[in-house]
C-alpha positions in Angstrom: 69.7 141.5 120.3 68.0 140.1 123.4 65.8 143.2 123.7 64.3 142.5 120.3 64.3 138.7 120.8 61.1 136.8 121.4 63.0 133.9 123.0 66.2 134.6 124.8 67.7 131.0 124.1 70.0 131.1 127.1 71.3 134.6 126.4 71.9 134.0 122.6 68.7 135.5 121.3 66.7 134.5 118.3 66.3 135.3 114.6 64.1 138.3 115.3 66.6 139.9 117.7 69.4 139.3 115.3 67.5 140.7 112.3 66.8 143.8 114.4 70.4 144.1 115.2 71.5 143.8 111.6 69.0 146.4 110.5 70.0 148.9 113.0 73.8 148.2 112.6 73.3 148.5 108.8 71.4 151.7 109.1 73.9 153.3 111.4 76.7 152.2 109.1 74.8 153.6 106.0 74.2 156.9 107.7 77.8 157.1 108.8 79.1 156.5 105.3 76.7 159.2 103.7 77.8 161.8 106.3 81.4 161.0 105.6 81.1 161.2 102.0 79.2 164.6 102.1 81.3 166.1 104.8 84.8 165.4 103.7 87.0 166.8 100.8 90.2 165.2 99.6 93.2 167.7 99.7 95.3 168.0 96.6 99.2 167.9 96.9 102.1 168.0 94.4 103.4 165.0 96.3 100.4 162.9 95.4 101.3 163.3 91.7 104.3 161.0 92.2 102.5 157.7 91.7 102.6 154.7 89.5 100.6 151.9 88.4 101.2 149.0 90.7 100.8 145.4 89.4 99.7 142.4 91.5 103.2 141.0 91.4 104.6 144.2 92.8 102.2 144.5 96.0 104.1 142.1 98.3 107.5 143.6 97.1 106.4 147.0 98.0 104.8 145.8 101.3 108.3 144.1 102.3 110.3 147.1 101.2 108.3 149.5 103.2 109.7 148.3 106.5 107.8 150.7 108.7 104.4 149.6 107.2 105.3 146.0 107.6 106.3 146.2 111.3 103.3 148.3 112.1 101.1 145.8 110.4 102.7 142.8 112.2 102.5 144.5 115.6 98.9 145.5 114.9 97.9 142.1 113.9 99.3 140.3 117.1 97.8 143.1 119.2 94.4 142.7 117.3 94.2 139.0 117.9 94.4 139.7 121.7 91.8 142.5 121.6 89.4 140.3 119.4 89.7 137.4 121.7 88.4 139.3 124.7 85.9 141.4 123.0 84.2 138.2 121.3 84.3 136.4 124.6 82.5 139.2 126.6 79.1 137.8 125.9 80.3 134.4 126.8 81.7 135.6 130.2 78.1 137.2 131.0 76.3 134.1 130.1 78.5 131.3 131.4 80.4 133.0 134.2 78.1 135.7 135.6 74.9 133.8 134.5 73.2 137.0 133.6 73.3 137.8 129.8 71.1 140.9 130.2 74.0 142.8 132.1 75.7 142.6 128.9 73.7 145.5 127.4 75.3 147.7 130.2 78.6 147.0 128.8 77.4 147.9 125.3 76.4 151.3 126.7 79.6 151.9 128.5 81.7 151.1 125.6 79.8 153.6 123.5 80.1 156.4 125.9 83.8 155.8 126.6 84.5 155.2 122.9 83.2 158.6 122.0 85.0 160.2 124.8 88.2 158.6 123.9 87.8 159.7 120.3 87.0 163.2 121.4 90.0 163.4 123.6 92.6 162.1 121.0 93.6 165.5 119.5 94.2 166.8 122.9 96.1 163.9 124.0 98.3 163.8 121.0 99.2 167.4 121.5 100.2 166.9 125.2 101.8 163.6 124.6 103.4 162.0 121.5 101.6 159.4 119.6 104.1 156.8 120.7 103.7 157.7 124.5 100.0 157.5 124.0 100.3 154.1 122.4 102.2 152.7 125.2 100.1 154.4 127.8 97.1 153.0 126.3 98.5 149.5 126.2 99.3 149.7 129.9 95.8 150.6 130.8 94.4 147.7 128.6 96.8 145.3 130.4 95.6 146.4 133.8 92.1 146.0 132.6 92.6 142.4 131.7 94.1 141.7 135.1 91.2 143.1 136.9 88.9 141.4 134.4 90.3 138.1 135.3 90.0 138.9 138.9 86.4 140.0 138.7 84.8 136.6 139.2 81.1 136.8 139.6 81.0 140.5 140.4 79.0 142.3 137.9 80.1 145.7 138.8 83.7 144.6 138.8 83.3 142.9 135.4 81.6 146.1 134.1 84.4 148.3 135.4 87.3 146.0 134.2 85.8 145.4 130.8 85.2 149.2 130.3 88.7 149.9 131.4 89.9 147.3 128.9 87.8 149.0 126.0 88.7 152.6 127.0 92.1 152.9 125.1 91.1 150.8 122.0 90.0 153.7 120.0 93.1 155.6 120.8 95.3 152.8 119.8 93.3 152.5 116.6 93.7 156.1 115.8 97.4 156.1 116.5 98.0 152.9 114.3 95.8 154.5 111.7 97.8 157.8 111.6 101.2 155.9 111.7 100.1 153.8 108.6 99.1 156.9 106.8 102.6 158.4 107.5 104.2 155.3 106.0 102.7 156.5 102.6 105.4 159.4 102.6 107.9 157.2 104.0 107.6 154.5 101.3 107.5 157.3 98.8 110.8 158.6 99.9 112.4 155.2 100.2 111.0 153.6 96.9 110.8 156.6 94.8 107.0 156.4 94.0 103.8 156.9 95.9 101.5 153.8 96.8 98.8 155.4 98.9 96.0 153.0 97.9 98.1 150.1 98.6 99.4 151.3 102.0 95.9 152.4 103.2 94.3 149.1 102.5 96.6 147.4 104.8 95.0 148.4 108.1 91.4 147.0 107.1 93.1 143.9 105.8 94.8 143.3 109.0 91.7 143.8 111.0 89.8 141.3 108.9 92.6 138.8 109.2 92.6 139.2 113.0 88.9 138.9 113.2 88.8 135.7 110.9 91.5 133.9 113.1 89.8 134.9 116.3 86.4 134.0 115.0 87.6 130.3 114.6 89.3 130.3 117.8 86.3 131.4 119.7 84.2 128.5 118.2 86.8 125.9 118.9 87.3 127.3 122.5 83.5 127.4 123.2 83.2 123.7 122.2 86.4 122.9 124.2 85.1 124.3 127.4 81.4 123.3 127.0 80.0 126.8 126.5 77.5 125.5 123.7 73.8 125.5 123.4 72.1 124.2 126.4 74.9 125.0 128.8 74.5 127.3 131.7 76.9 129.0 134.2 75.9 126.2 136.7 76.8 123.4 134.3 80.4 124.9 133.5 82.9 122.8 135.6 85.8 124.6 137.4 88.3 123.0 135.0 86.4 124.2 131.9 86.0 127.7 133.5 89.9 127.8 134.3 90.5 126.7 130.7 88.0 129.5 129.4 89.9 132.2 131.4 93.3 131.0 130.1 92.2 131.7 126.5 90.2 134.7 127.3 92.7 136.5 129.5 96.1 134.9 129.6 96.5 134.5 125.9 95.3 138.1 125.0 97.6 139.7 127.7 100.6 137.8 126.1 99.6 138.7 122.6 98.9 142.4 123.4 102.3 142.7 125.2 104.2 141.1 122.2 102.5 143.5 119.9 103.6 146.3 122.0 107.2 145.0 122.2 107.4 144.8 118.5 106.0 148.2 117.9 108.4 149.7 120.5 111.5 147.9 118.8 110.7 148.2 115.2 108.4 151.2 114.6 110.5 154.3 114.5 108.3 156.6 112.3 107.3 159.4 114.8 105.6 162.7 114.0 108.8 164.5 113.8 110.3 162.0 111.4 107.4 162.2 109.2 107.6 165.9 109.1 111.3 165.7 108.1 110.4 163.1 105.3 107.6 165.4 104.0 110.0 168.4 103.9 112.7 166.4 102.1 110.1 165.0 99.5 108.8 168.6 98.8 112.4 169.8 98.3 113.1 166.9 95.9 109.7 167.4 94.0 110.6 171.2 93.8 114.1 170.5 92.3 112.7 168.0 89.8 110.2 170.6 88.4 112.3 173.6 88.1 
C-alpha cells in the first residue's frame, strides 16, 4: 500500500495505494480461482449418492448432531479470534511501537515465503506425524512466537523474527482443520444416515468470516482506546496506552489460542484412523443396501 501511495499518511497510505492493493489482490485471487477451476476434477464415489435435500430449518439441527463438526468449529473460532487479533494489529505495532511503517513490508515478504514453505511441507509432515500432533506442535510454536513478539520491544529484527515465527504454523493449522472438517462429512453421514457435504464444507469459511468480523470491531475499539488513531505517532503513545495495547494484542490472543487448543484436544476425536474406519463401514453398508 505504501509503495503505491502518493502520501504515506503516517503509515496508513492513501487512496491510490489502497486502490493498487485492491487491483493486485483481486487479480491474484482471480488468477488463483481460474487455475483451481481448470486444474481440479471432482472425484465420484458411491457414498456421495447418499444425500438428501436439506431445508433451512434442518441446518442447525444437523450441525448440532454432528458433534465433531461442532467442536472443530468452536475450537477453530476461538483460535481464529486470537490469530486475527495479532494479524490485524501487526501494522499498528510497526507504526505506533516501532515507529517505522516501511519495515512492515518485510514482514509481508517473510509471511509469503514461510507460508509457501509450510504448505509445501504439509504432506511430508502429516506422513511423519499425525494431524493431531502437527496441530498441537504448531500451536506450541505460535504461543512461543507470541511470547517473543511481546518481548521484542522496539527491535525490528526481533519483531520480524517473532512475527514470522507466529505466522509460520498458521497454514499448517488451517490445513489440519480443513481436512478434519472434510472428514466430518463421512462422520455425519454414518451418524445421521445421510450425506450433508455442502453444508459441512461451508462451516469453515463461515467461521473465518465470523472471527474476522468480530476482531475487526475489536481492532477499531482498541485503536481508539489506546490513542492509535489518525495523527498519533510512536512518540505520542503513552506507556499506559502501550501497555493496554500489548494486553489486547498479545495476552488476549495467547489465552484464546490456548483455549481453542484445549477444546480441540478434549473434544475432537476424529483422527485419520477413525475416519478410515468410518469410510470402510459406510462402504460396507452401502454395498449391503445395493445387493
